[in-house]
ZAMAR-966951 format. One line per field, with one value per residue: x, y, z of N, C-alpha, C in turn; residue number from 0; residue in one letter. Coordinates in steps of 0.05 Angstrom, whole numbers, plus 5000, padded with zeros to 4 digits. Atoms other than C-alpha are relative to their C-alpha. Layout:
residues N
n.X: X_...
n.Y: Y_...
n.Z: Z_...
ca.X: X_...
ca.Y: Y_...
ca.Z: Z_...
c.X: X_...
c.Y: Y_...
c.Z: Z_...
num: NUM_...
residuo: A_...
***
This chain:
residues 165
n.X: 5005_5014_5037_5000_5037_5011_5018_5006_5038_5006_5013_5023_5015_4984_4987_4982_4981_5002_4976_4982_4981_4989_5006_4992_5020_4991_5010_4982_5005_5021_5005_5034_5032_5005_5037_5018_5016_4976_4972_4968_4976_4980_4998_4984_4977_5008_4991_5036_4989_5018_4990_5018_5040_5036_5026_5011_5005_5023_5027_4998_4996_4980_4994_4971_4980_4983_4981_4994_5013_5011_4991_5014_4988_5025_5024_5019_5009_5026_4998_5014_5007_5020_4994_4983_5003_4972_4977_4975_4977_4983_4981_4973_4997_5022_5030_5006_5025_5010_5017_5018_5030_5023_5010_4985_4989_4972_4994_4970_4971_4992_4980_5006_4986_4995_4988_5018_4980_5019_5027_5017_5036_5018_5011_5017_5034_5005_5013_4985_4979_4969_4985_4984_4967_4976_4983_4987_4973_4986_4985_5014_5016_5017_4997_5007_5024_5019_5012_5025_5029_5026_5007_5009_5019_5009_5006_5021_5027_5018_5020_5028_5009_5008_5013_5018_5009
n.Y: 5007_5025_4995_5027_4983_5003_4994_4977_4986_4974_5013_4994_4960_4976_4989_5014_5007_5012_5003_5009_5031_5005_5017_5039_5003_4998_4980_4970_4978_4985_4975_4982_4988_4985_4985_5006_4966_4980_5017_5010_5028_5006_5033_5008_5017_5030_5009_4978_4989_4999_4991_4981_4996_4974_4996_4978_4976_4982_4990_4999_5039_5017_5012_4996_5011_4989_5013_5003_4974_4989_4985_5000_5017_5016_4999_5022_4997_5009_4983_5001_5004_5021_5026_5015_4987_4997_4992_4989_5001_4974_5007_5005_5009_4980_5001_5029_5006_5028_5004_5018_5003_4991_5021_5019_4999_5011_4978_5007_4979_4988_4988_4986_5003_5034_5019_5002_5003_5027_5006_5013_5003_5007_5032_5012_4991_4983_5007_5013_5000_5006_5017_4982_5006_4982_5019_4987_4998_4979_4999_4978_5001_5013_4983_4964_5004_5013_4990_4988_4992_4995_4960_5006_5005_4980_4983_5004_5000_4966_4999_5013_4995_4959_5015_5015_4975
n.Z: 4966_4991_4996_4973_4994_4982_5008_4971_4990_4990_4987_5002_4990_5009_4972_4992_5017_5017_5008_5022_4997_5020_5025_4993_4984_4963_4998_5009_4981_4990_4993_4977_5008_4972_4980_5024_5000_5016_5018_4998_5009_5005_4993_4987_5017_4986_4972_4993_4995_5028_5022_5013_4993_5019_4998_5028_4984_4987_5029_5037_5006_5004_4991_5000_4978_4989_4990_4973_4971_4992_5020_5016_5027_5020_5004_5018_5009_5027_5032_5006_5017_5005_5021_4995_4977_4991_4970_5001_4960_5005_4976_5005_5033_5032_5009_5012_5008_4990_5019_5009_5010_4975_4997_4986_4969_5006_5011_5004_4990_5030_4987_5010_5021_5019_4985_4982_4979_4973_5016_4980_5007_4974_4995_4968_5010_4990_4973_4975_5006_5021_4992_5019_5016_5022_5013_5004_5026_5008_4979_4991_4978_5004_4991_5016_5020_4981_5003_5005_5000_4976_5016_5013_4991_4990_5023_5012_4991_4989_5032_4995_4981_5011_5013_4975_4978
ca.X: 9241_9223_9141_9124_9039_9017_8951_8906_8835_8793_8743_8675_8653_8731_8771_8821_8881_8888_8941_8987_9009_9055_9044_9076_9017_9070_9055_9093_9058_8987_8950_8907_8837_8844_8763_8701_8689_8757_8792_8858_8907_8973_9015_9060_9117_9126_9159_9078_9121_9085_9116_9068_8990_8928_8879_8839_8857_8813_8746_8775_8773_8839_8881_8948_9007_9053_9111_9131_9149_9090_9113_9074_9097_9038_8975_8913_8864_8793_8799_8747_8730_8677_8670_8731_8752_8821_8861_8916_8982_9022_9089_9167_9163_9120_9052_9021_8964_8907_8861_8801_8741_8678_8655_8707_8754_8820_8865_8927_8988_9022_9080_9063_9115_9077_9108_9075_9090_9030_8962_8914_8838_8786_8781_8724_8643_8604_8569_8629_8694_8754_8798_8859_8918_8974_9024_9082_9136_9173_9219_9162_9153_9100_9082_9068_9022_8986_8963_8940_8890_8865_8859_8824_8781_8769_8757_8706_8661_8659_8632_8582_8562_8552_8515_8472_8446
ca.Y: 2505_2465_2459_2447_2446_2451_2445_2488_2500_2564_2544_2543_2607_2628_2621_2578_2543_2502_2453_2461_2404_2381_2345_2278_2292_2321_2375_2452_2498_2526_2580_2618_2646_2700_2716_2697_2788_2800_2768_2765_2717_2684_2632_2595_2563_2482_2512_2556_2624_2672_2678_2725_2758_2786_2827_2874_2950_2991_3011_2985_2910_2905_2859_2867_2826_2832_2809_2766_2840_2869_2901_2916_2867_2866_2881_2837_2870_2847_2885_2897_2846_2805_2733_2718_2734_2768_2797_2833_2825_2884_2871_2848_2818_2866_2858_2790_2774_2723_2694_2650_2630_2662_2587_2556_2536_2532_2592_2607_2661_2698_2742_2816_2786_2722_2674_2627_2636_2583_2557_2542_2509_2504_2427_2438_2426_2463_2463_2457_2505_2528_2478_2497_2465_2516_2495_2534_2556_2608_2632_2673_2657_2597_2633_2705_2660_2619_2685_2717_2662_2666_2748_2721_2669_2735_2784_2733_2719_2802_2797_2743_2775_2844_2804_2762_2832
ca.Z: 5202_5246_5274_5341_5364_5422_5446_5501_5526_5545_5606_5602_5653_5631_5707_5731_5700_5640_5616_5555_5520_5474_5404_5451_5505_5558_5592_5574_5616_5645_5624_5678_5660_5716_5726_5685_5690_5662_5597_5627_5615_5634_5612_5665_5636_5676_5736_5746_5732_5684_5616_5582_5594_5554_5561_5526_5536_5581_5535_5474_5434_5431_5453_5483_5507_5546_5569_5636_5676_5649_5576_5525_5457_5424_5396_5366_5332_5288_5216_5183_5123_5082_5068_5116_5196_5203_5252_5250_5316_5307_5355_5356_5291_5237_5224_5224_5186_5227_5171_5163_5118_5145_5165_5186_5248_5214_5211_5182_5210_5147_5157_5119_5067_5058_5101_5135_5213_5258_5235_5280_5291_5341_5364_5412_5396_5393_5463_5504_5506_5461_5453_5404_5361_5344_5297_5303_5239_5260_5314_5345_5417_5423_5480_5447_5394_5444_5464_5403_5396_5464_5434_5372_5406_5461_5410_5377_5437_5461_5381_5403_5455_5440_5386_5431_5462
c.X: 4982_4967_5002_4968_5009_4957_4987_4968_4987_4978_4963_4985_5041_5017_5007_5016_4998_5032_4998_5011_5002_4989_5005_4980_5014_4998_5012_4990_4968_4998_4973_4979_4998_4971_4985_5000_5017_5001_5024_5010_5026_5008_5023_5017_4999_5011_4967_5014_4988_5016_5000_4979_4993_4984_4996_5006_4974_4975_5015_4997_5030_5032_5018_5015_5017_5018_4997_5002_4975_4999_4993_5018_4990_4978_4981_4975_4970_5012_4972_4993_4986_4995_5021_5006_5026_4991_5025_5022_5024_5020_5031_5010_4991_4974_4995_4966_4974_4962_4975_4972_4985_4994_5018_5020_5024_5009_5016_5012_5012_5017_4990_5026_4981_4999_4981_5000_4983_4980_4991_4977_4998_4999_4980_4974_4992_4981_5026_5026_5018_5028_5012_5019_5020_5030_5023_5029_5016_5011_4984_4999_4974_4987_4980_4976_4977_4979_4981_4983_4983_4990_4975_4977_4983_4973_4959_4981_4992_4981_4971_4993_4988_4972_4974_4983_4972
c.Y: 4975_4996_4992_5005_4986_5004_5009_5007_5021_4980_5009_5027_5004_5009_4977_4985_4975_4985_5012_4986_4996_4984_4971_4994_5010_5024_5032_5016_5009_5033_5002_5022_5018_4992_4992_5033_5003_4981_4996_4971_4996_4977_4998_4980_4972_5008_5024_5036_5010_5025_5034_4998_5011_5002_5022_5024_5007_5009_4988_4963_5004_4995_5006_4980_5014_4976_4981_5027_5022_5026_4996_4982_4991_5002_4987_5023_4986_5015_4991_4975_4978_4982_4984_5012_5003_5024_5009_5009_5010_4997_4996_4981_5001_4984_4960_5001_4962_4996_4962_4997_5002_4981_4992_5010_5007_5037_5001_5042_5000_5025_5039_4996_4976_4974_4993_4996_4982_5002_4999_4985_4999_4973_4999_4995_5016_5017_5007_5029_5002_4989_5002_4983_5008_4983_5029_5001_5014_5002_5031_4982_4972_5015_5016_4985_4986_5021_5018_4978_4989_5035_4995_4991_5020_5025_4977_4999_5021_4997_4990_5005_5029_4983_4995_5026_5009
c.Z: 5008_5023_5014_5007_5027_4997_5036_4989_4998_5015_5000_5016_5001_5031_5003_4976_4980_4991_4968_4989_4975_4973_5018_5029_5027_5006_5008_5017_5012_4986_5018_4994_5018_5007_4969_4997_4978_4982_5002_4996_5000_4997_5016_4978_5036_5027_5028_4992_4984_4971_4986_5007_4977_5001_4982_5029_5014_4980_4976_4993_4990_5013_5000_5014_5006_5015_5027_5023_4993_4978_4989_4978_4989_4988_4978_4986_4970_4978_4981_4964_4991_4995_5022_5042_4992_5017_4982_5030_4984_5036_4991_4977_4976_5015_5000_4991_5016_4979_4991_4984_5022_5016_5015_5027_4993_4987_4994_5014_4978_5012_4980_4969_4994_5007_5018_5035_5020_4973_5035_5009_5026_5000_5012_4988_4998_5016_5012_4989_4976_5008_4977_5000_4995_4994_5000_4979_5005_5031_5026_5026_5014_5018_5010_4988_5012_5008_4971_4984_5016_4994_4988_5017_5027_4994_4985_5021_5020_4986_5005_5013_5000_4976_5010_5007_4981
num: 0_1_2_3_4_5_6_7_8_9_10_11_12_13_14_15_16_17_18_19_20_21_22_23_24_25_26_27_28_29_30_31_32_33_34_35_36_37_38_39_40_41_42_43_44_45_46_47_48_49_50_51_52_53_54_55_56_57_58_59_60_61_62_63_64_65_66_67_68_69_70_71_72_73_74_75_76_77_78_79_80_81_82_83_84_85_86_87_88_89_90_91_92_93_94_95_96_97_98_99_100_101_102_103_104_105_106_107_108_109_110_111_112_113_114_115_116_117_118_119_120_121_122_123_124_125_126_127_128_129_130_131_132_133_134_135_136_137_138_139_140_141_142_143_144_145_146_147_148_149_150_151_152_153_154_155_156_157_158_159_160_161_162_163_164
residuo: X_X_X_X_X_X_X_X_X_X_X_X_X_X_X_X_X_X_X_X_X_X_X_X_X_X_X_X_X_X_X_X_X_X_X_X_X_X_X_X_X_X_X_X_X_X_X_X_X_X_X_X_X_X_X_X_X_X_X_X_X_X_X_X_X_X_X_X_X_X_X_X_X_X_X_X_X_X_X_X_X_X_X_X_X_X_X_X_X_X_X_X_X_X_X_X_X_X_X_X_X_X_X_X_X_X_X_X_X_X_X_X_X_X_X_X_X_X_X_X_X_X_X_X_X_X_X_X_X_X_X_X_X_X_X_X_X_X_X_X_X_X_X_X_X_X_X_X_X_X_X_X_X_X_X_X_X_X_X_X_X_X_X_X_X
***
């Protein structure tokens, strides 16, 4: 299967629109980071239409992914793991495992059968907002995988904020 790579980023105050680019630096969509007080995100296509959304469940650390109609299509949760970062995304393509070594900024996404689905890496600096490169090797829509990546990022930001208090 042919791979495709996209680049996108968070904003420092987590609000507003940011562009999504392909490997040829063509704009292929936008992320609408709804508010710095909520972790909701819309992925917009080239025409500005919502293709899918992600947000935390009410009083939960579960990140839900919805299609453009608002129907839930998947749930991302952090998993307990020692010496690595581990997440599980359950959706219409089965369960996906998202893993990275403890201090790494590069993640692999694999299916329950161990097949490589995608890879992503945080490419920004230490004190700048999250910027990511995502390579998709699967038939899963890239917009859905973007929300999985942003969900991992949102869970990590929540965890870091709670650890700081």
